[in-house]
C-alpha positions as CSV (number, residue, x, y, z in Angstrom):
1,M,-186.1,-139.8,134.5
2,I,-188.5,-138.9,137.2
3,D,-186.6,-135.6,137.7
4,D,-187.6,-134.6,134.2
5,F,-191.2,-134.5,135.3
6,I,-190.7,-133.0,138.7
7,K,-190.8,-129.2,138.9
8,H,-188.7,-127.7,141.5
9,P,-190.0,-124.8,143.5
10,E,-189.6,-121.5,141.6
11,R,-189.5,-117.9,142.7
12,K,-192.6,-116.0,141.7
13,Q,-191.7,-113.7,138.8
14,K,-192.3,-110.1,139.3
15,K,-194.8,-108.4,137.1
16,P,-192.7,-106.9,134.3
17,L,-192.6,-103.2,133.7
18,A,-193.9,-101.7,130.6
19,N,-191.9,-102.8,127.6
20,Q,-190.0,-105.3,129.7
21,T,-189.5,-108.9,128.4
22,P,-190.1,-111.7,131.0
23,M,-187.1,-113.5,132.3
24,P,-186.7,-117.1,130.9
25,Q,-186.7,-119.9,133.4
26,Y,-184.2,-122.7,133.6
27,S,-184.4,-126.0,135.5
28,S,-181.5,-127.5,137.5
29,E,-181.2,-130.1,134.9
30,H,-180.4,-127.7,132.2
31,A,-178.2,-125.3,134.3
32,P,-174.7,-125.0,133.0
33,V,-172.1,-127.1,134.6
34,G,-170.1,-125.0,137.1
35,S,-172.8,-122.3,137.2
36,L,-174.0,-120.8,140.5
37,Y,-177.5,-121.8,139.8
38,R,-179.4,-123.6,142.6
39,P,-182.8,-125.1,142.4
40,G,-185.5,-122.5,142.7
41,Q,-183.0,-119.7,142.0
42,E,-182.7,-117.6,138.8
43,P,-179.4,-116.9,137.1
44,S,-178.0,-113.7,138.6
45,A,-178.4,-110.7,136.4
46,D,-175.3,-109.2,137.9
47,K,-173.2,-112.1,136.6
48,H,-172.3,-111.8,132.9
49,E,-170.9,-115.3,132.4
50,E,-171.7,-117.0,129.1
51,L,-174.4,-119.6,129.4
52,P,-174.1,-122.6,127.1
53,E,-177.0,-123.4,124.9
54,P,-179.6,-125.6,126.7
55,Q,-179.5,-129.3,125.7
56,S,-183.0,-130.1,126.7
57,A,-185.1,-131.4,123.9
58,F,-187.9,-129.4,125.2
59,H,-186.3,-126.0,124.1
60,T,-186.8,-125.0,120.6
61,P,-184.4,-122.8,118.6
62,E,-186.7,-119.8,119.0
63,A,-186.7,-120.2,122.7
64,I,-182.9,-120.4,122.7
65,A,-182.6,-117.2,120.7
66,Q,-185.1,-115.5,123.0
67,A,-183.1,-116.5,126.0
68,E,-179.9,-115.2,124.4
69,E,-181.6,-111.8,123.7
70,Q,-182.8,-111.7,127.3
71,R,-179.3,-112.4,128.7
72,T,-178.0,-109.5,126.6
73,T,-180.6,-106.9,127.5
74,E,-181.4,-108.0,131.0
75,P,-178.6,-106.0,132.8
76,S,-179.7,-102.7,131.3
77,E,-183.3,-103.4,132.2
78,R,-182.2,-104.1,135.8
79,V,-180.4,-100.8,135.9
80,E,-183.4,-99.1,134.6
81,Q,-185.5,-100.7,137.2
82,A,-183.0,-99.7,139.9
83,V,-183.2,-96.0,139.2
84,G,-186.9,-96.1,139.5
85,S,-189.1,-93.4,138.4
86,M,-186.2,-91.3,137.0
87,A,-186.2,-93.5,133.9
88,V,-189.6,-92.5,132.9
89,A,-188.4,-88.9,132.3
90,H,-187.7,-90.0,128.8
91,Q,-191.1,-91.5,128.2
92,D,-194.6,-90.1,127.7
93,T,-195.9,-89.4,131.2
94,T,-199.4,-90.3,130.1
95,A,-198.3,-93.9,129.7
96,M,-196.6,-94.1,133.1
97,P,-198.0,-96.4,135.8
98,G,-199.3,-94.6,138.9
99,K,-196.2,-95.1,141.0
100,S,-193.8,-94.0,138.3
101,K,-195.8,-90.9,137.6
102,K,-195.8,-90.0,141.2
103,A,-192.0,-90.5,141.3
104,F,-191.7,-88.2,138.3
105,L,-193.7,-85.5,140.0
106,D,-191.8,-85.9,143.3
107,W,-188.6,-85.4,141.4
108,H,-189.8,-82.2,139.7
109,W,-191.4,-80.8,142.9
110,R,-188.7,-81.8,145.4
111,Y,-189.5,-78.9,147.7
112,G,-193.2,-78.8,147.1
113,R,-195.1,-77.0,144.4
114,K,-195.5,-73.7,146.2
115,T,-191.9,-73.6,147.5
116,T,-190.5,-74.3,144.0
117,V,-192.7,-71.6,142.4
118,A,-191.6,-69.2,145.0
119,I,-187.9,-70.0,144.3
120,I,-188.4,-69.5,140.6
121,V,-190.2,-66.1,141.1
122,V,-187.4,-64.9,143.4
123,A,-184.8,-66.0,140.9
124,V,-186.5,-64.1,138.1
125,V,-186.9,-61.0,140.2
126,L,-183.2,-61.1,141.2
127,I,-182.0,-61.6,137.6
128,G,-184.3,-58.9,136.2
129,G,-183.2,-56.5,138.9
130,G,-179.6,-57.1,138.1
131,I,-180.2,-56.5,134.4
132,A,-182.1,-53.3,135.2
133,A,-179.4,-52.0,137.5
134,A,-176.7,-52.7,135.0
135,Y,-178.7,-50.8,132.3
136,L,-179.4,-47.8,134.6
137,N,-175.9,-47.6,135.8
138,Q,-174.3,-47.6,132.4
139,P,-172.6,-44.4,131.2
140,K,-174.8,-41.9,129.5
141,N,-174.1,-40.8,126.0
142,Q,-174.9,-37.1,125.6
143,G,-173.9,-34.6,123.0
144,G,-172.0,-37.1,120.9
145,T,-169.6,-38.1,123.8
146,T,-168.8,-41.5,125.3
147,V,-168.1,-41.8,129.0
148,S,-165.9,-44.5,130.3
149,K,-163.7,-45.1,133.4
150,R,-160.8,-43.7,131.5
151,G,-162.6,-40.3,131.0
152,V,-164.8,-38.6,128.4
153,Y,-164.2,-39.3,124.8
154,K,-165.4,-36.8,122.3
155,P,-165.5,-37.8,118.6
156,P,-163.5,-35.5,116.4
157,K,-165.4,-32.7,114.8
158,P,-165.9,-33.0,111.1
159,K,-163.4,-31.0,109.1
160,V,-164.8,-27.7,107.8
161,I,-163.4,-26.5,104.4
162,Y,-163.4,-22.8,103.9
163,S,-163.4,-20.8,100.6
164,T,-160.0,-19.1,99.9
165,L,-161.9,-16.2,98.3
166,T,-164.7,-15.5,100.8
167,G,-163.8,-17.5,103.9
168,L,-167.3,-19.1,103.8
169,P,-167.7,-22.9,104.4
170,V,-167.8,-24.8,101.1
171,A,-168.8,-28.4,100.2
172,D,-165.4,-29.7,99.4
173,E,-161.8,-28.7,98.6
174,G,-162.7,-28.9,94.9
175,V,-164.3,-25.5,95.2
176,N,-160.9,-24.0,95.9
177,Q,-159.5,-25.7,92.9
178,R,-161.7,-23.8,90.5
179,P,-160.3,-20.8,88.7
180,V,-161.2,-17.4,90.1
181,T,-163.1,-15.6,87.3
182,G,-163.4,-11.8,87.1
183,V,-166.2,-10.2,85.3
184,M,-166.4,-6.4,84.4
185,I,-169.9,-5.1,85.3
186,E,-171.2,-1.8,84.0
187,N,-172.8,0.8,86.4
188,S,-174.2,3.5,84.1
189,T,-177.8,4.4,84.9
190,D,-178.9,2.4,81.8
191,A,-177.2,-0.7,83.1
192,R,-179.2,-0.9,86.3
193,P,-180.2,-3.1,87.9
194,Q,-177.3,-5.4,87.3
195,S,-177.3,-9.2,87.6
196,G,-175.1,-11.7,89.5
197,M,-173.2,-9.1,91.6
198,N,-174.8,-10.4,94.9
199,Q,-173.1,-13.7,94.3
200,A,-169.6,-12.3,93.9
201,G,-167.0,-13.1,96.5
202,I,-165.2,-9.8,96.1
203,V,-166.1,-6.5,94.4
204,F,-163.8,-3.7,93.4
205,E,-165.4,-0.3,92.6
206,A,-163.7,2.5,90.8
207,I,-164.3,5.3,88.2
208,A,-163.9,4.0,84.7
209,E,-164.4,7.3,82.7
210,G,-166.4,10.4,82.8
211,G,-167.2,10.0,86.5
212,I,-169.1,6.7,85.7
213,T,-168.1,3.9,88.1
214,R,-167.5,0.3,87.1
215,F,-167.2,-3.0,89.0
216,L,-164.7,-5.9,88.9
217,T,-166.6,-8.9,90.4
218,L,-164.7,-12.0,91.4
219,Y,-166.3,-15.5,91.5
220,Q,-165.2,-18.9,92.7
221,D,-167.6,-20.3,95.3
222,S,-170.8,-19.4,93.5
223,Q,-171.8,-20.1,89.9
224,P,-174.4,-17.5,88.8
225,D,-176.2,-18.3,85.6
226,Y,-177.0,-14.6,84.7
227,L,-174.2,-12.0,84.7
228,G,-174.2,-8.6,83.2
229,P,-174.2,-6.2,81.7
230,V,-170.5,-6.9,80.8
231,R,-168.4,-3.9,79.7
232,S,-164.8,-2.9,78.9
233,V,-161.8,-3.3,81.1
234,R,-159.1,-0.8,82.5
235,P,-155.5,-1.5,83.6
236,Y,-156.1,-1.1,87.4
237,Y,-158.9,-3.7,87.3
238,I,-156.5,-6.1,85.6
239,Q,-153.9,-5.5,88.3
240,W,-156.3,-6.2,91.1
241,C,-157.5,-9.3,89.2
242,M,-154.0,-10.7,88.7
243,G,-153.4,-10.7,92.4
244,F,-156.0,-13.5,92.6
245,D,-154.6,-15.3,89.6
246,C,-157.9,-14.9,87.9
247,S,-159.1,-14.7,84.3
248,I,-161.1,-11.6,83.3
249,A,-164.2,-11.4,81.2
250,H,-164.8,-8.1,79.4
251,V,-166.0,-6.6,76.2
252,G,-163.0,-4.8,74.8
253,G,-161.2,-2.2,76.9
254,S,-159.1,0.9,76.8
255,P,-156.1,0.7,74.4
256,E,-153.7,0.6,77.4
257,A,-155.7,-2.1,79.1
258,L,-155.8,-4.4,76.0
259,Q,-152.0,-3.9,75.5
260,S,-151.4,-4.5,79.2
261,L,-153.3,-7.8,79.1
262,K,-151.0,-9.1,76.4
263,Q,-147.9,-7.7,78.0
264,W,-148.7,-8.9,81.5
265,G,-149.8,-12.4,80.4
266,G,-153.3,-12.0,81.8
267,K,-155.9,-14.7,81.4
268,D,-158.0,-12.9,78.8
269,L,-161.7,-13.8,78.2
270,D,-162.5,-10.9,75.9
271,Q,-165.9,-11.1,74.2
272,F,-164.4,-9.8,71.0
273,A,-162.4,-13.0,70.6
274,N,-164.8,-15.4,72.3
275,S,-168.3,-14.4,71.3
276,G,-169.8,-17.8,71.9
277,A,-169.5,-17.4,75.7
278,Y,-171.7,-14.2,75.6
279,Y,-175.1,-13.1,74.4
280,R,-177.2,-10.0,74.2
281,I,-180.6,-9.7,75.9
282,S,-183.5,-8.1,74.1
283,S,-184.9,-6.1,77.0
284,R,-182.1,-3.5,76.8
285,Y,-180.3,-1.8,74.0
286,A,-176.5,-2.0,73.2
287,P,-174.0,-1.6,74.7
288,H,-175.9,-2.2,78.0
289,N,-177.2,-5.7,77.1
290,M,-174.2,-8.0,77.0
291,Y,-174.6,-11.0,79.4
292,T,-172.9,-14.3,80.2
293,S,-172.9,-17.1,82.8
294,M,-170.3,-18.8,84.9
295,A,-171.0,-22.1,83.1
296,A,-170.1,-20.5,79.8
297,L,-167.0,-18.7,81.2
298,N,-165.8,-21.9,83.0
299,T,-166.1,-23.8,79.7
300,L,-164.1,-21.1,78.0
301,E,-161.4,-21.2,80.7
302,T,-161.1,-25.0,80.3
303,Q,-160.7,-24.6,76.5
304,K,-157.9,-22.1,77.1
305,G,-156.2,-24.2,79.8
306,F,-156.9,-21.7,82.6
307,G,-156.9,-24.1,85.6
308,A,-157.1,-23.6,89.3
309,S,-156.1,-20.2,90.6
310,S,-153.1,-19.9,93.0
311,Y,-153.3,-17.0,95.4
312,T,-153.4,-16.1,99.1
313,G,-156.8,-15.1,100.4
314,F,-157.5,-12.6,103.2
315,A,-157.5,-13.6,106.8
316,R,-161.0,-14.4,107.8
317,K,-163.0,-14.6,111.0
318,D,-166.5,-15.5,112.3
319,D,-169.0,-12.9,113.2
320,P,-168.6,-11.9,116.9
321,K,-171.0,-13.5,119.3
322,Q,-171.4,-10.1,121.1
323,K,-171.3,-7.1,118.8
324,P,-169.1,-4.2,119.8
325,A,-170.6,-0.8,120.2
326,A,-171.3,0.5,116.6
327,N,-169.4,3.6,115.5
328,A,-170.0,3.2,111.8
329,S,-173.7,2.5,111.2
330,S,-173.9,4.9,108.2
331,I,-171.1,5.2,105.5
332,D,-170.9,7.6,102.6
333,F,-168.4,7.5,99.7
334,A,-168.1,10.5,97.4
335,L,-167.0,9.0,94.2
336,S,-168.0,11.5,91.5
337,G,-171.6,12.7,91.6
338,V,-175.1,12.1,92.9
339,Y,-175.7,9.1,90.5
340,F,-172.6,7.3,91.5
341,N,-171.9,8.2,95.1
342,A,-172.3,5.2,97.4
343,H,-174.0,4.8,100.7
344,F,-174.1,1.9,103.2
345,D,-176.4,1.3,106.2
346,Y,-175.3,-1.2,108.8
347,D,-177.8,-4.0,109.5
348,A,-177.2,-5.5,112.9
349,A,-179.5,-8.5,112.3
350,S,-177.4,-9.7,109.4
351,N,-174.2,-8.0,110.5
352,S,-173.8,-6.6,107.0
353,Y,-174.1,-3.3,105.1
354,K,-177.0,-2.6,102.8
355,R,-175.8,-0.6,99.8
356,S,-177.5,2.3,98.1
357,Q,-176.6,4.6,95.2
358,A,-178.3,7.6,93.6
359,G,-180.4,7.9,96.8
360,A,-182.0,4.4,96.3
361,P,-181.2,0.8,97.4
362,H,-178.7,-0.7,94.9
363,M,-180.7,-3.7,93.5
364,V,-179.7,-6.6,91.4
365,V,-182.1,-8.8,89.4
366,D,-182.0,-12.5,88.5
367,K,-183.1,-14.2,85.3
368,A,-186.6,-14.7,86.8
369,G,-187.0,-11.0,87.5
370,A,-186.6,-11.2,91.3
371,Q,-184.7,-8.2,92.8
372,T,-182.3,-8.2,95.8
373,Q,-180.5,-5.4,97.5
374,L,-176.7,-5.7,97.6
375,Q,-175.5,-6.4,101.1
376,P,-171.8,-7.0,101.6
377,K,-170.4,-8.3,104.9
378,V,-167.3,-6.0,104.8
379,V,-166.8,-2.6,103.2
380,V,-163.3,-1.3,102.6
381,A,-162.3,2.2,101.5
382,L,-158.9,2.2,99.7
383,F,-157.2,5.6,99.5
384,M,-154.9,5.9,96.5
385,Q,-153.5,8.4,94.0
386,Y,-156.0,9.1,91.2
387,S,-155.5,10.9,87.9
388,L,-156.7,11.0,84.3
389,N,-155.1,9.9,81.1
390,G,-157.3,11.7,78.6
391,K,-160.8,10.5,79.4
392,Y,-159.6,7.3,81.2
393,S,-159.0,7.0,84.9
394,V,-155.6,6.0,86.3
395,Y,-155.2,4.5,89.8
396,N,-151.9,3.7,91.4
397,V,-152.8,0.1,92.5
398,I,-149.2,-1.1,93.0
399,G,-147.9,0.4,96.2
400,S,-149.5,1.0,99.6
401,G,-151.8,3.5,101.3
402,Q,-154.3,4.1,104.0
403,A,-157.6,2.2,104.3
404,I,-160.7,2.0,106.5
405,I,-162.3,-1.4,107.2
406,F,-166.0,-1.3,108.0
407,Q,-167.4,-4.5,109.6
408,D,-169.5,-5.4,112.7
409,G,-170.7,-1.8,112.7
410,V,-167.2,-0.6,113.5
411,A,-164.6,1.4,111.5
412,T,-161.0,0.2,111.8
413,A,-158.0,2.0,110.4
414,A,-155.7,-0.1,108.2
415,T,-153.0,-0.1,105.6
416,W,-153.4,-1.6,102.2
417,A,-150.4,-2.9,100.1
418,K,-149.8,-4.6,96.8
419,T,-146.1,-5.0,96.1
420,D,-146.3,-6.1,92.5
421,L,-148.6,-7.2,89.7
422,K,-149.1,-10.8,90.9
423,T,-149.2,-10.4,94.6
424,P,-152.5,-10.1,96.3
425,L,-153.8,-7.0,98.0
426,T,-153.2,-7.1,101.8
427,L,-154.7,-5.3,104.8
428,T,-152.8,-4.9,108.0
429,G,-153.3,-3.1,111.3
430,A,-151.1,-0.7,113.2
431,D,-149.0,-3.6,114.4
432,G,-148.3,-4.7,110.9
433,K,-150.3,-8.0,111.2
434,P,-153.1,-9.0,108.8
435,L,-156.5,-7.8,109.8
436,A,-159.2,-10.6,109.7
437,L,-162.3,-9.9,107.7
438,N,-165.7,-11.3,108.3
439,R,-166.6,-14.3,106.1
440,G,-168.7,-13.4,103.1
441,Q,-168.7,-10.8,100.4
442,T,-166.0,-8.0,100.7
443,W,-166.6,-4.7,98.9
444,F,-163.6,-2.5,98.0
445,T,-164.1,1.1,96.8
446,A,-161.1,3.1,95.5
447,L,-161.1,6.8,96.6
448,S,-158.7,9.6,95.8
449,D,-158.3,10.8,99.4
450,A,-159.5,10.2,102.9
451,G,-161.9,13.1,102.8
452,K,-164.1,11.2,100.3
453,A,-165.2,8.7,103.0
454,T,-167.4,9.7,105.9
455,Y,-169.2,7.7,108.5
456,K,-171.1,7.9,111.8
């Protein structure tokens, strides 16, 4: 009984840390049987034995519950206390006691503030230097190439599509799927200046009748909207045209030509039967005022089922980077008379030949009235047998003969050949191989003999 009122010596409890619940006290009387408790000694926090509920009448249920909670959480609090100031890294440093804050700072500045800052600066410099060195030493990409340890990779060049008719680059292969369209253009003095001839890929020049020359102009790459004056056709123009599998636009023709078109199965676009594709202009009088456009002729070809032309074009080449010494800067073709004889002057800047006739530049005019001098890249003199059938000219187009090719300011001897109606005209050299022509407009003039062509 007396023991109930005697307090045994107790250890002085340490001041709890922030947020730490004080340890409950037990007397020896209430220590569990078999426990390691001794008077004046706390139950060990390292021993997790279950403690029976105290039987003392002086402990309320609330106190018992609090004791149970302390026994559950006390080990973790002891661990937290053991690690010291490291535990406060998860707390607001402004709420730390002085010693704990000092421990926090000591942990962050283990080597001292200046030393730590120096280490960080050196690390940043080293990392930055490594990144810069890697960037500066990486392979350079110049001119569309990629350099690697395996060598230099050059991306493939884009495929260039060339016109079958002119050899010039075109937007897509669809251009070569268009029909080749031939248009007969008049060259009487009342028909000048003509329209659309500067956009032709190929031009054939010959005498139609009475010494008056006429042109067969072929189109595929370009689509001029103003073509004329359109005049009648002759058999030899049809033969040249059929070698390109082309349709031919004309206003009537000689009796032999009209019969030949039917007999040979030519793609006929005669104005007499297809007036909707043609019109007359008011600034000239008939018969020198019949005009058309490629859009109208293409529509007519579609209606008639004249599809893509199938033919073999001329061998083509690029302009030379270094021009050879010119031996043909001035060319003259004696066709029939002063109003129809042709002259060409070589223009080195454009590597082409500026055409003149009747002593003046041969001009063409567009729908807006702007005039341009004809300027083919290649001029070819075709020497072939010529005769008259009444008032109409006759040329022996089927066969072979001598030719002179004028390009790059140079005259080159060649042989022309056309084996039959539907085969194309060919140009070969002394070795029998095809001669390549410069890309662009090619102008052919038919002459009765070699003496009709002079140059210097």
